[in-house]
Structures are given as structure tokens and as C-alpha cells.
N, C-alpha and C positions, 0 to 999 in steps of 0.2 A: 511499639516499633514504629519508627518514622518511615513513611513511604519513600521509596527510592525510584528515580527514573530508570526505566528499562534501557539497556544499551541496545541501540538500533543500528550499530555499525555493520551488522551482518546483512543489512538491506542495501548497502552501498555497492553499486555496480557502475560500470562506465556509462556516463550520460544520465544517470539517475540522481535526482535531488530529493532528499528526505528532510522534511521540516516538521516541527512539532515534537511533542514528547508524550509518553504514556508512563504511568506509575504502576508499581506492583501493589496496588491497593484497590479494594472494593468499597472504600469509603465514598459516600455520595459526592463529596467535594472534588473527587478526582475522576468522577464518571461524567465526562463531557462529550458533547456531540462532535466537537472539533479537536481530535487528539493528534493524529498524524496524517500528513499528506505526502504522497510520493509522486513526483513528476517523472514520467517516463520519456525516453527520447522520441517516441512516436507521437507525442502530444496528449497521451492519455494520462489521467490522474487516478491514483489508487488512494482512497480516503478511508481512514479508520476513525470511527466514532462510537459513542455509547448512546443507545436509544432505549427509552426516553432518558434524556439528560438527568443526571443526579438520582435516578431511580434504581435502587439496588436490585430490583426485580427485572431490570432491562437486560440488554445484551449488546455485545459488540457488533457493529455492522461494517463490513468491508465492501466498498463500492468501487467499481472501475467505470470511469466515464471519459468521454472525449471532451477535452477542454474547450474546443471551438464550438461544438454543437450542444454540449452539456447532455449528450445522450448516454444513458447507462448501458453498458454491455454485460456487466456481471454484478451480482449482489449476493452476499453471503452473511449469515448470522451465526453467532456462537457466544456462549457465556464464558468461554475459556480464552484468556488472553494469548496463551502460547499457541493455540490453534489459529487464532486470528492472525498472529504474526507469521505463522507457517503459511497460511493462505496468501498473505501479501508477498512473502518470499517466493512462493511457487509462481504467482502471477508475474512478478518481476523477471524471474528466470525465463519463463515462457515467452514473455514479450521481448526481452532483450535478445534471447536466442533466435526468435523468429526474425527480428530485425537484422541480426548479424547474418543469418542464413540468406535472407533476401538480398542483402548488399553484396554478398559473395557470389550468389547464384546469377545475378544479373550483370556481372562485369563484362565489358566489351573486350574481346581478345585484342592483343596488340596487333597493329598493322605492320607487316614486314615489307 
């Protein structure tokens, strides 16, 4: 069976940019450290990679970090691609929701 790229369209939210690709394969050639990067509207990056690269005994790593300071705020590991993608989606939903709530909570009332 020829490995196929996984459809990542479910990760597309307003202000979110998804780059890279991941394949439905555990073949070493497809187990890379730099698979998918998700840029969030708040300046954070969610990164998906396989560590150690090309090692079938490794695992997926999901890292959330601030782009400006390169400070990590979250790090998760799993050997299951579906779980890794679920983690990323949960992070996106949480960060986008918090940003939306913050922007609506701090609105200045109109002056009459």
C-alpha cells in the first residue's frame, strides 16, 4: 500500500495556518521531526514531529511554544497519530476559543 497524506483540513480555524504534512505510514522514511506546524493567531506554534527521526520505536511529539520567545508551554508524546492530531485539534480549539472570549469580554461599550 502506498502511504497517503492525512487530510488536515479539520485543523483549519479562523486565523490558524497549517503547514506541512503527515502520512498514514510507520515506514521510517515518513517518520520525520518536522511534520506539521500550526501557527495560532496568538503567536504560538503547535509543532508535530516524530522523535527520534526515522526510528520506528520513537513517538510523535506535540509541542506548543511561543514563536517570539521560543518558550514551550506544552509537550505531549504518543505513538498514535490519531491521538496526536486530536491533541492538536484540542489545543487549537482551546487557544482560539480563549482568544475569541478575550476579545469579546474586553470590548468597550459604545459612548452615547
